[in-house]
N, C-alpha and C positions, 0 to 999 in steps of 0.2 A: 214710510211704507216701502217694503222691499219690492224690487222689480218683479219677483215671482208672484207676489200677492197682487200687484197692479195688473199683471198679465192675466191672472185667473179671474179677477173682477171684470176685466174688459171682455173676457171670453164667456162669462156666465150667461148673458142674455142669449148668445148664439147657442150655447149648450142646452139651455132650457127650450129654446125654439126647436132645436134638432130633436130633443127628446119627445116634444109634442108631435112633431111631424112623424117620428118613428111610430108612435102609438097610432096615429091616424092612418098610416100606411101599412099597418100590420095585416098580414094575409092569413087566411084560415088554413087549417091542416088539409081540408079537402081540396082547396085550390092548389096547394103545393103538391099534393099527391097526384092530382089530375095533370098538372103541367109537367111534372117530372116524368110521369108515365108516357105522356104524349111525346115528349122529347125523346125518351128512350126508344120508343117504337119507330120514330123517324130516323134516328141514328141507325137502328137495326136495318131500316129500309136501305140506307146507303151502303152499309157494310155487307149485307147479304147480296145486294146487287153487285158489288165489287167481287164478292166471292164467286158469284155466278159467272162473271166475266172471266175470272181465273179458270174456273172449271171448263167453261165452254171454249176457251182459246188455248188450253194446254193439251198437247198431244198425249193420249193415254190416260187422261183424267177419267176416273170412274164414278165420280160423285155428282155429276151434272144433274141428274134426275132428282136426287135427294136435296141438293142445294136449291133447285128451282121450287121444289115442294115447300121447303122452309121459307123461301122468299114469298111465295104466294100466301102462305099462312100469315105472314106479316101484314099483308094487305087486309086480311080478315080482321086481324087484331086492331089495326088502325080504324077500320070501319066500326068496330064494336065500341070504340071509345065515344063515338057520337050518339049511340043509341040511348043512353040515359038522358040526354038533353034534347035530341032531335027526333028520337023514335026509331023503331026497327027498320022502317022502309028507307029512311035517310041513311042510316048506317050501312045498310046493304047496298044502297046506290053508290056510296063512296067506295066501298069494297070493289064493286063491279068496275068502276072507273079506274081504280088503282090496279086491279088485275089486268085490265086492258093495257094500261101503261107498261106493265111488266111483260106481257105477251108480245107487245110491239117491240120492246127493248130486246127481248130474246131473239126475235127475227132479225133485228138490226145487227146484233152480234154475229149471228150466223151468216148473214149476207156480207158483212164487212170482212169476216174471216175468210170467205171464199172469193173476195175481190169483186163482188157484184155491186158496183158503184151506183148504177141506175136503180137497183132495188133498194139500196140504202137511202137514196134520195127520196124515193117514193114512200118508204116506211117512215122517214123523218117527218114528212108532211103529215102523216097519220099521227105520229107521236106528238107533234105540236098541236094538232087539232084536239087530241085527247087532253092535253094540258089546258087548252082553252075550255074544254067541257068541265074539267075539274074546277077551274077558276069560276066559271059560270055557276056551277052547282053551289059552291061555298059562298059566293057573294050573294046569291039569291036567298040562301038560308040565313045569312047574318048581315044586317045593315052596317056592321062595323068593318066589313071587308070591302075594299074597292077592287073591282074586277081587274083593272089594269095592273094594279100593284101585285095581286095574286099571280097574274100571268107572268110578270117580270120575275117573280121568285121561282115559279115553276120552270120557266125557260132557263133560268140560271142553273137549276138542278139538272136539266137535260144537258146543258152545255158541259157541266162538270162530269156527268156520267160518260159523255162522249169523249172527253179528255182522258178519262180512265181507260176506256176501251182502246182509243187510239194509241196511248202509251203502251198498253199491254201488247197490242198487235205489233208495234214497232220495237218492242223490248227496251223501251226507254224507262227503266225502272225508277230512276230518281224522279222523273216527270210524273210517273204514275203515283208515287207516294205523295207528291204535291197535290195532285188532282183529288186523291182520296181525302187528304187532310182538309183541303178547301171544301170538298163535298160535305164532310161532317160539320164543319163550322157553318156552312151556309144552311144546312138542313136544320141545325139548332135554331138559327135565326127564324127560319120559316115556321118551324114547329111552335116556337114561342109566340110568334105573331098570331098564329091561328088559335092557340090555346088561350092566349090573353083576350082575344076577341070573343071567344066563347064565354069565358068567365064574365066579361063585361056585359054580354047579352043576357046571361042568366045568373045574376049575382045571388039570387035567392037559393040557388042550388049549391052554392059554395060558401055558405055562411059559417059552417063549423069545421 
């Protein structure tokens, strides 16, 4: 018996098992669509926040109002993704919390730009309190979410936005690119964690 045939025969049980596992783990089109859309919206959250930092810290920039409007729309879009599973009120609640997150961030950008360190520190406390509120809201809605784990992910997001802002103000462009890249990678992880928890909580809504 040739070595190739022996190798294939030895591999056959594993291949059959892998095929069976693949079939068992097959996910529906609705789940893929939901998770991809949720991920896209959170990536937009990071990128439009970064765009706002650029507009707000660049002398002579004229698009700050428009960029902020687009960023706030993103929070509405994220909240709307929850409405089919949690209802209108829950979706609106998440939107309100995320809008507060953005409004505080905007104030932090303005205070940091103008060298108001005490104001930045005060606003940072509000920013992290808002993150706690978001974590509490999500963990109360879904038993698959641990409040402390959500806090850690949200805090990391705030840290990376702060890194983006700091690098922008200090004109450390290489560091800023790193902060944005890390921000996108982290938000993908966070978005996937949340969307997977939602699918796990409502499997009947993602059958097809």
